[in-house]
N, C-alpha and C positions, 0 to 999 in steps of 0.2 A: 452419361456425363456426371462427373463428380462436382458437387458444389464446393467452392473455395470459402473457407471460414476465415475472415480477416479478424484477427484478435488485436484490438486496439483499445484497451481499457482506459477510461477516463480517470486520471489520478486526481484525488481530491485535494484541494488547498485547505489551509487552516480555517478560513471563513466558513467553508462547507462543514467541516468537522464540528466547529463551535456551534453552528446553527443546528446540527443533528443532536448535539448534546444539551442544548439550552433548557429543555424542560425535564431533564433527568435529575433525580435527587443526587446529592453528592456521594452517597454511599451505594449507588447502583453500580454492580459489576458491568465490565464491558466484555461482551462475548464477540468473537470473531469467527466467521464462516469462511474458511479457505476452499476455493473452487477445487473440486476433485480433478478436473481437467480444465484447460483454458476456457473461460466463459461459462462453465458448467457448475451452477450452484444447486442444482437438484441433488447432487451427490456430494455436497460439501462436507468438509472435515471440521468439526467444532473445536474451538480453542478459546482461551481467555487472555485478555491483555494483562501482561505481567511486568512490563517496564517500558520506558521511553527514553530516548537519547536524542539530544540536539546534535546534528552532524552538519559538516560542510562537505558537499560533494564536489569533486573535481574529476577531470577526465584526461588521463594521460594519453600520450601518443600511441597509436596502434599502426599496424601495417597499412591500413587503409585511410587513416586520418591523422593529422598533427595534433599535438597537445592543445586542448582548449584552454584559453587564458582566464575565462570566467569561472566562478564558482557558484554554488547554490546552497544556501542555508535551508535545511530541511529538518524534519522530525521523524525518526524512525521508531515505530511502535513494535514491541516485541510480544509475541503470542506463544503460549505453551499449550500442551494437551489439556483439555478440560479435566 
């Protein structure tokens, strides 16, 4: 019998990120470890934070769902190879 792996990452909010950064000096670089496979950080690919953009997400209609009327303000962080 094969175990089923349910991949449901918990997306951080701004308060969690602020809390994680609170004790870092202002000139500390931000490194990012991208999972090699869903949920697998043992073989992560290293990267560095290079940019950030405030975005407003919206969800257009699909074959399975109508267009959603709400929007969501978010921050997209961009990483590049180390």
